[in-house]
C-alpha positions in Angstrom: 14.2 18.7 3.4 13.2 19.7 6.9 14.2 17.5 9.9 10.5 16.8 10.5 9.9 15.6 6.9 13.2 13.6 7.0 12.3 11.8 10.3 8.8 11.1 9.0 10.2 9.5 5.8 12.7 7.5 7.9 10.0 6.2 10.2 8.0 5.1 7.2 11.0 3.2 5.7 11.7 1.7 9.1 8.1 0.3 9.3 8.2 -0.9 5.7 11.5 -2.7 6.3 13.4 -0.8 3.6 15.6 0.9 6.1 18.4 -1.7 6.6 21.8 -2.3 8.0 23.7 0.4 9.7 21.0 3.0 8.8 18.4 0.9 10.6 20.6 0.5 13.6 21.3 4.3 13.8 17.6 5.0 13.5 16.9 2.6 16.4 19.5 4.3 18.5 17.9 7.7 17.7 14.5 6.3 18.8 15.9 5.4 22.3 16.2 9.1 23.2 13.4 10.6 21.1 9.8 9.8 22.1 8.5 11.9 19.2 10.3 9.5 16.8 8.8 6.5 18.5 5.4 8.1 18.1 6.0 8.6 14.4 6.9 4.9 14.0 3.7 4.0 15.9 1.6 6.2 13.6 3.1 4.6 10.5 2.5 1.1 11.9 -1.1 2.0 12.4 -1.5 3.6 9.0 0.1 0.8 7.1 -1.7 -1.8 9.3 -5.0 -0.4 8.1 -4.0 -0.8 4.5 -2.6 -4.2 5.0 -5.7 -5.5 6.8 -7.8 -4.9 3.7 -5.7 -7.2 1.6 -6.8 -10.8 1.2 -4.3 -13.7 0.7 -3.8 -14.5 -2.9 -2.9 -18.1 -4.0 -0.6 -17.9 -7.1 -2.1 -20.0 -10.0 -0.2 -22.9 -11.5 0.7 -20.9 -14.6 2.8 -18.6 -12.4 4.9 -21.5 -11.2 5.4 -22.7 -14.8 6.4 -19.1 -15.8 9.0 -19.0 -12.9 10.3 -22.4 -13.9 10.8 -21.3 -17.5 13.0 -18.4 -16.3 15.2 -20.3 -13.9 18.8 -21.2 -14.9 20.0 -24.8 -14.7 22.0 -25.5 -11.5 25.3 -25.9 -13.4 24.5 -23.4 -16.1 24.4 -20.6 -13.5 28.2 -20.9 -13.1 29.1 -22.0 -16.6 26.9 -19.6 -18.7 25.2 -22.5 -20.5 21.8 -22.0 -22.0 19.4 -24.8 -21.2 15.9 -25.4 -22.5 13.0 -25.2 -20.0 12.3 -28.9 -20.4 15.6 -29.8 -18.7 14.8 -27.8 -15.6 13.8 -29.6 -12.3 10.0 -29.7 -11.8 8.5 -27.0 -9.5 5.0 -27.6 -8.3 2.7 -25.7 -6.0 1.4 -28.0 -3.2 -2.1 -27.5 -1.8 -0.6 -25.5 1.1 1.0 -23.1 -1.3 4.5 -24.3 -0.4 7.1 -25.4 -3.0 7.7 -29.2 -3.4 11.0 -30.4 -1.8 14.0 -30.1 -4.1 17.0 -32.4 -3.7 20.0 -30.4 -2.3 23.0 -30.3 -4.7 26.2 -31.6 -3.2 28.8 -29.8 -5.3 30.0 -26.3 -4.5 29.2 -25.1 -8.0 25.7 -26.6 -7.9 25.1 -25.1 -4.5 26.1 -21.7 -5.8 23.8 -22.1 -8.7 20.9 -23.0 -6.5 21.5 -19.9 -4.4 21.0 -17.9 -7.6 17.9 -20.0 -8.3 16.5 -19.4 -4.8 17.1 -15.7 -5.1 15.3 -15.5 -8.5 12.4 -17.5 -7.1 12.0 -15.3 -4.1 12.1 -12.2 -6.2 9.5 -13.6 -8.5 7.3 -14.6 -5.6 7.4 -11.1 -4.2 6.2 -9.7 -7.5 3.5 -12.4 -7.8 2.1 -11.7 -4.3 2.3 -7.9 -4.5 1.0 -7.5 -8.0 -2.7 -7.9 -7.1 -2.5 -4.7 -5.0 -2.0 -2.7 -8.1 -4.5 -4.5 -10.4 -7.9 -3.2 -11.4 -10.8 -4.5 -9.3 -12.9 -7.2 -11.0 -16.2 -8.8 -10.2 -14.6 -11.4 -7.9 -13.3 -8.7 -5.6 -15.3 -8.1 -2.4 -15.0 -5.4 0.2 -13.6 -1.9 0.1 -10.1 -1.5 -1.2 -7.8 1.5 -0.5 -7.9 4.0 -3.4 -6.4 7.1 -1.8 -4.5 8.4 1.3 -5.5 12.0 2.1 -2.4 13.5 3.7 -2.4 16.5 6.0 -2.0 19.7 4.0 -0.1 21.2 6.9 2.4 18.4 6.9 1.3 17.0 10.2 2.9 13.5 10.2 0.5 10.7 11.0 -2.6 12.7 10.4 -4.4 11.3 7.4 -7.5 9.8 6.0 -7.6 6.4 4.2 -10.3 6.3 1.5 -11.4 2.8 0.5 -13.9 2.0 -2.3 -16.1 -1.1 -2.9 -16.7 -1.2 -6.7 -19.5 -3.7 -6.3 -21.8 -1.5 -4.3 -20.3 2.0 -4.7 -19.4 2.2 -1.0 -16.7 4.8 -0.2 -15.3 4.4 3.3 -13.3 7.2 5.0 -11.0 6.0 7.8 -9.5 8.9 9.9 -6.1 8.3 11.5 -4.9 10.6 14.3 -6.9 13.6 13.2 -6.8 16.7 15.3 -10.0 17.7 17.1 -12.1 20.4 15.3 -14.6 21.2 18.0 -18.4 21.3 17.7 -18.5 24.6 15.9 -16.9 23.1 12.8 -17.5 20.2 10.4 -15.2 18.3 8.0 -16.5 18.2 4.5 -15.3 15.9 1.7 -14.9 17.2 -1.9 -14.3 15.5 -5.2 -12.1 17.6 -7.5 -12.0 16.4 -11.1 -9.6 17.9 -13.7 -10.7 21.4 -14.8 -13.9 21.1 -12.7 -15.1 22.9 -9.6 -15.0 20.9 -6.3 -18.2 18.7 -5.9 -19.4 18.1 -2.3 -19.7 14.5 -1.3 -20.8 14.9 2.3 -19.6 15.5 5.9 -17.2 13.0 7.5 -16.3 12.1 11.1 -13.0 13.0 12.6 -12.9 10.1 15.1 -14.8 7.3 13.3 -15.4 5.8 9.9 -17.7 7.5 7.5 -19.5 5.6 4.7 -20.7 7.4 1.6 -22.2 6.0 -1.7 -20.6 7.1 -4.9 -20.9 6.1 -8.5 -17.7 4.4 -9.6 -17.5 6.4 -12.8 -16.8 9.5 -10.8 -13.5 8.1 -9.5 -10.5 8.1 -11.8 -6.8 8.7 -11.6 -7.1 12.4 -12.4 -9.5 13.0 -9.4 -8.5 14.4 -6.1 -10.3 13.9 -2.8 -10.0 16.8 -0.4 -11.4 17.6 3.1 -12.0 21.2 4.2 -12.8 22.8 7.5 -16.4 24.2 7.3 -18.9 25.7 9.7 -21.0 23.2 11.6 -23.3 21.4 9.1 -21.1 22.0 6.1 -20.4 24.7 3.5 -23.2 27.2 3.2 -22.2 28.0 -0.5 -21.8 24.5 -2.0 -18.1 25.3 -2.4 -15.2 25.1 0.1 -15.1 28.1 2.4 -12.5 27.0 4.9 -9.0 25.7 4.8 -8.2 22.4 3.0 -6.9 20.1 5.7 -6.4 16.8 3.9 -6.0 15.9 0.2 -5.0 12.9 -1.9 -5.2 11.7 -5.5 -7.2 8.6 -6.4 -5.2 5.6 -7.5 -6.4 3.2 -10.2 -9.8 1.7 -9.5 
């Protein structure tokens, strides 16, 4: 792995929060003397910020809390290895604000340790509950474009990418460019859909410095489809197939 690729990966982990402890502190020390590294972090913050902004808050349904309750150990059973039926567990209810109802704090050391395990299990379950909707198939209740692909730079230029979002309700495909290099007036960027064992199909020209909106039938997007952007003469490819270099590409995630 090259230093450029490694630093880009570390910057992404830093922004995501998965770079922790001593490794995170070392990375912060490196950033103090490396403006390029600071720039990479800024690029990832912008990229992930765009993706995060499209997510709507999701209120876990009551059945989720009941499922969590059924999996929690009894306060004393956590230390003693006792199997307890779900009916003997303390009640956990979701309040209108989405917060957990207050739970009486155990006074014994053993009980306190048990509730630490309970709290950890609850937190882990909540993370899964809140993140799971990001990976589920869009349904009729979903509104607005959702990210379906990130078209990364084919030249490995960190931070240069295009986020493709799709609204399944109206077939609107939105291309959001992030930090793209200028191409000049003599060239155009053209978007292609590449299905398995098929020739690239042109979808239209896109802007390098602002959002582009195209209309596309949902049936044309599947997990074996790649979106790619090539550099073409001004006005697009004269042949109906890519004639210039492919600058950005990314596979479609589940729609």
